[in-house]
C-alpha positions as CSV (number, residue, x, y, z in Angstrom):
1,X,0.0,0.0,0.0
2,X,1.3,3.6,-0.7
3,X,2.1,6.2,1.7
4,X,-0.9,7.8,3.4
5,X,-1.6,11.5,1.9
6,X,-5.0,12.0,3.2
7,X,-6.1,14.4,6.0
8,X,-3.8,14.5,9.0
9,X,-6.3,15.8,11.4
10,X,-8.5,12.8,10.8
11,X,-5.8,10.4,11.7
12,X,-4.9,12.5,14.7
13,X,-8.5,12.3,16.0
14,X,-8.4,8.5,15.2
15,X,-5.4,8.0,17.6
16,X,-6.0,10.9,20.0
17,X,-2.4,12.1,19.3
18,X,-1.0,15.0,17.6
19,X,0.6,13.6,14.4
20,X,2.0,17.0,13.4
21,X,3.5,17.3,17.0
22,X,2.3,20.8,17.5
23,X,-1.1,20.2,19.0
24,X,-2.9,22.2,16.2
25,X,-5.3,19.3,15.8
26,X,-6.8,19.6,19.2
27,X,-6.7,23.4,19.7
28,X,-9.7,24.6,21.8
29,X,-12.7,25.2,19.6
30,X,-11.1,24.1,16.4
31,X,-11.4,20.3,16.4
32,X,-13.5,17.6,17.9
33,X,-11.4,15.4,20.2
34,X,-13.2,12.2,19.8
35,X,-12.4,9.8,16.9
36,X,-14.1,10.4,13.6
37,X,-16.9,8.3,12.2
38,X,-20.5,7.3,13.3
39,X,-19.4,5.5,16.3
40,X,-16.6,7.9,17.4
41,X,-18.2,9.0,20.8
42,X,-18.8,5.4,21.9
43,X,-16.2,4.0,24.1
44,X,-14.8,0.7,23.0
45,X,-12.8,-1.8,24.9
46,X,-9.5,-2.5,23.1
47,X,-7.8,-5.7,22.9
48,X,-4.0,-6.1,23.4
49,X,-3.5,-6.4,19.7
50,X,-5.5,-3.2,19.1
51,X,-3.4,-1.3,21.5
52,X,-0.1,-2.4,19.9
53,X,-1.3,-1.8,16.4
54,X,-2.6,1.7,17.3
55,X,0.8,2.6,18.6
56,X,2.6,1.3,15.5
57,X,0.2,3.1,13.3
58,X,0.4,6.6,14.9
59,X,4.2,6.5,14.8
60,X,4.1,5.3,11.1
61,X,1.7,8.1,10.1
62,X,3.8,10.6,12.3
63,X,7.0,9.9,10.2
64,X,5.0,9.5,6.9
65,X,6.3,6.1,5.9
66,X,4.8,3.0,4.1
67,X,4.4,-0.2,6.0
68,X,7.3,-1.8,4.2
69,X,9.7,1.0,5.0
70,X,8.7,1.1,8.6
71,X,9.1,-2.7,9.1
72,X,12.5,-2.5,7.3
73,X,13.6,0.2,9.6
74,X,12.6,-1.8,12.6
75,X,14.5,-4.9,11.4
76,X,17.7,-2.7,11.1
77,X,17.2,-1.3,14.6
78,X,16.8,-4.9,15.9
79,X,20.3,-5.7,14.8
80,X,21.9,-2.7,16.7
81,X,23.2,-3.5,20.3
82,X,21.1,-1.8,23.0
83,X,17.5,-1.1,23.7
84,X,15.6,-2.0,20.4
85,X,12.8,0.4,21.0
86,X,15.1,3.5,21.4
87,X,17.3,2.3,18.7
88,X,14.3,2.2,16.5
89,X,13.3,5.8,17.3
90,X,16.9,6.9,16.7
91,X,16.7,5.3,13.2
92,X,13.5,7.1,12.5
93,X,14.9,10.4,13.7
94,X,18.0,10.0,11.5
95,X,16.1,10.0,8.2
96,X,17.0,12.9,6.0
97,X,13.5,14.3,5.7
98,X,13.1,14.2,9.6
99,X,16.4,16.0,10.0
100,X,15.3,18.8,7.4
101,X,12.2,19.1,9.5
102,X,13.9,19.1,13.0
103,X,16.4,21.8,11.6
104,X,13.5,24.1,11.1
105,X,13.6,24.2,7.3
106,X,10.1,23.0,7.1
107,X,6.8,23.4,9.3
108,X,5.8,19.8,8.7
109,X,7.4,16.5,7.9
110,X,5.5,16.4,4.6
111,X,6.9,19.8,3.6
112,X,10.3,18.5,4.5
113,X,9.9,15.5,2.4
114,X,8.9,17.6,-0.5
115,X,11.9,19.9,-0.1
116,X,14.2,16.8,-0.3
117,X,12.4,15.2,-3.2
118,X,12.5,18.2,-5.2
119,X,16.3,18.4,-5.0
120,X,16.7,21.6,-2.8
121,X,19.1,19.9,-0.3
122,X,22.6,18.8,-0.2
123,X,24.2,16.4,2.1
124,X,27.9,16.9,2.7
125,X,28.0,18.9,-0.5
126,X,26.4,16.2,-2.6
127,X,22.9,16.0,-4.1
128,X,20.5,14.3,-1.9
129,X,17.0,13.8,-3.0
130,X,15.9,10.6,-1.3
131,X,14.0,11.3,2.0
132,X,15.0,8.0,3.6
133,X,18.8,8.6,3.5
134,X,20.4,7.7,6.9
135,X,22.1,10.8,8.3
136,X,25.0,10.4,10.5
137,X,26.8,12.5,13.2
138,X,28.8,15.2,11.7
139,X,26.9,15.3,8.4
140,X,26.2,18.7,6.9
141,X,22.7,19.5,5.5
142,X,22.5,22.6,3.4
143,X,19.7,24.4,1.4
144,X,20.8,25.0,-2.2
145,X,21.3,28.6,-3.2
146,X,18.4,28.7,-5.7
147,X,15.9,27.7,-3.0
148,X,17.2,30.2,-0.2
149,X,14.9,32.9,-1.5
150,X,11.7,30.7,-1.1
151,X,9.1,32.5,1.0
152,X,7.8,29.2,2.8
153,X,11.4,28.2,3.7
154,X,12.2,31.6,5.4
155,X,8.9,31.6,7.2
156,X,9.7,28.2,8.6
157,X,13.2,29.3,9.6
158,X,11.8,32.3,11.4
159,X,9.0,30.3,13.2
160,X,10.8,27.0,14.0
161,X,13.8,26.5,16.3
162,X,16.1,23.5,15.6
163,X,16.3,20.5,17.9
164,X,18.8,20.6,20.7
165,X,20.9,17.8,19.0
166,X,21.3,19.7,15.8
167,X,23.1,23.0,15.1
168,X,21.9,25.5,12.5
169,X,23.4,28.5,10.9
170,X,20.6,30.0,8.7
171,X,20.7,27.7,5.6
172,X,23.1,25.1,6.9
173,X,22.7,22.4,9.6
174,X,25.0,19.9,11.3
175,X,24.2,16.8,13.2
176,X,26.0,17.2,16.4
177,X,25.0,14.1,18.3
178,X,22.2,11.4,18.6
179,X,19.1,12.6,20.4
180,X,18.4,11.5,23.9
181,X,15.2,9.6,24.4
182,X,13.8,12.4,26.6
183,X,14.3,14.9,23.7
184,X,11.8,12.9,21.6
185,X,8.0,12.7,21.7
186,X,7.0,11.5,25.2
187,X,3.6,10.2,24.0
188,X,5.2,7.5,22.1
189,X,5.5,4.1,23.9
190,X,8.1,2.4,21.7
191,X,8.0,-0.8,23.9
192,X,4.5,-1.4,22.4
193,X,5.8,-1.3,18.9
194,X,8.6,-3.9,19.8
195,X,6.0,-6.1,21.3
196,X,3.9,-5.7,18.1
197,X,6.8,-6.9,15.8
């Protein structure tokens, strides 16, 4: 199945979790907080499988990945020494589209993915147009000169601050270190995803 490109707010309501990570979906007066659909208000008892699947799905939608990519990333994380759940989140965070988003070059991950796909990024001075590239510590991510005058890019740079584990100098960013678990989304329970797989 292809990557989900439908309404993000609908998925956020389904999981009761801000997929955009800014809480816009649940801003007071803007959005209904119960799940969508005819039976959204009715409370359902969830099975163990349902709880695990929901956790996996919300992280998958948050990072904008296909099922195949998500599972492949998990299998890679399993082979790394240490806590599998944390390794998995680090793998997801080290994707190029996510790094572009975390550096503050885009307001959403979808926008970051498009910036990468449209060839506006260089990684260590070389062309990088694949969103799933694994970025390592010390790698330099730079916006190409042609794209630096873009209105949306400059708005994003003004609004968004970069993550603590990255350093940004206007149109250039460097991965300083791996993120700590407490610097990432605290609403994610990665152990449920590990149990699911």
